[in-house]
C-alpha positions in Angstrom: 35.6 103.2 172.2 37.1 105.5 169.7 35.8 109.1 169.1 35.0 108.2 165.5 32.7 105.4 166.6 31.0 107.7 169.2 30.4 110.3 166.6 28.9 107.8 164.2 26.6 106.5 167.0 25.5 110.0 167.9 24.8 110.8 164.3 22.9 107.6 163.8 20.7 108.3 166.9 20.1 111.8 165.7 19.0 110.6 162.3 16.7 108.0 164.1 15.2 110.8 166.3 14.5 112.9 163.3 12.9 110.0 161.4 10.6 109.3 164.4 9.6 113.0 164.5 8.8 112.8 160.8 6.7 109.7 161.2 4.8 111.3 164.0 4.2 114.6 162.2 3.0 112.8 159.0 0.6 110.5 161.0 -0.8 113.3 163.2 -1.3 115.6 160.1 -3.0 112.8 158.2 -5.4 112.1 161.1 -6.1 115.8 161.6 -5.9 114.9 165.3 -3.3 114.2 167.9 -0.6 116.0 169.8 2.9 116.6 168.5 4.5 117.8 171.6 5.8 114.6 173.0 7.0 113.0 169.8 8.7 116.2 168.7 10.2 117.1 172.1 11.4 113.6 173.0 12.9 112.3 169.8 16.4 111.9 171.3 15.0 110.1 174.3 13.4 107.5 172.1 16.6 107.2 170.1 18.7 106.5 173.2 16.1 104.1 174.7 15.4 102.1 171.6 18.8 102.6 170.0 21.2 101.8 172.7 19.6 101.3 176.2 16.7 98.9 176.1 16.8 95.1 175.5 14.0 93.9 173.4 13.2 91.5 170.6 10.5 92.6 168.1 10.2 89.0 166.8 9.5 87.7 170.3 7.3 90.3 172.0 6.9 88.1 175.1 10.6 87.6 175.7 10.9 87.4 179.5 14.0 89.4 179.8 12.8 92.4 177.7 12.8 95.9 178.9 9.4 97.4 179.0 8.6 101.0 177.9 5.4 102.2 179.5 3.8 105.4 178.2 0.9 106.7 180.3 0.7 109.9 178.2 -1.8 108.5 175.7 -2.0 111.9 174.0 1.7 111.3 173.0 1.1 107.9 171.6 2.6 108.6 168.2 6.0 108.8 170.0 5.7 105.2 170.9 4.2 104.1 167.7 7.0 105.7 165.7 9.6 104.0 167.8 7.9 100.6 167.6 7.9 100.9 163.8 11.6 102.0 163.7 12.6 99.3 166.2 11.3 96.5 163.9 8.0 95.6 165.6 5.2 94.3 163.3 3.7 97.8 163.0 3.9 98.7 159.3 4.0 102.2 158.0 0.4 101.8 156.7 -0.7 101.4 160.3 1.1 104.7 161.2 -0.8 106.3 158.4 -4.0 105.0 159.9 -3.3 106.8 163.2 -6.5 107.3 165.2 -8.7 105.6 162.6 -11.3 103.0 163.5 -9.9 99.5 163.7 -6.3 100.7 163.4 -3.3 99.3 165.3 -2.5 102.9 166.2 -5.4 104.2 168.2 -5.5 107.5 169.9 -4.3 105.9 173.1 -2.4 102.6 173.1 -4.4 99.5 173.8 -3.1 96.5 175.6 -2.4 93.3 173.7 -5.4 91.0 173.2 -7.7 93.9 172.6 -9.6 93.7 169.3 -6.8 95.6 167.5 -3.8 95.3 169.6 -0.4 96.8 168.8 2.8 94.8 169.1 5.1 96.2 171.7 2.4 97.8 173.9 3.0 96.5 177.4 0.0 98.1 179.2 -2.6 100.8 178.7 -4.6 103.4 180.5 -7.5 102.4 178.3 -8.9 103.3 174.9 -9.5 106.9 174.0 -12.8 108.1 175.5 -13.1 105.3 178.0 -12.8 107.6 180.9 -13.2 106.7 184.6 -15.6 107.4 187.3 
């Protein structure tokens, strides 16, 4: 691989990381709720995972050979929502703007598919925000 291609890939991944950060900041600010630490601090991790390492198909979310990204830090869910949007999943920008709003596809904690308002690309969940455990 040539150095020129490597630089272009690195630059593209950095642009993607910054875009994901921006999506997260805008969504959290609009909701007046949420945590920015994970989305801001891990932008490059998401860029590498979704941009070059993981195998997935946003048009076929049940593809058997897909890699699965599991996020148990529900408070950092905007990290995952931002990357699902950028990766081409059916999670439009309007849903990001509805972060933590009732009946949104972007609840405070990701919810597993087949829940009332499931989010494409979510593989598992620790449960909806406020569900708690005994």
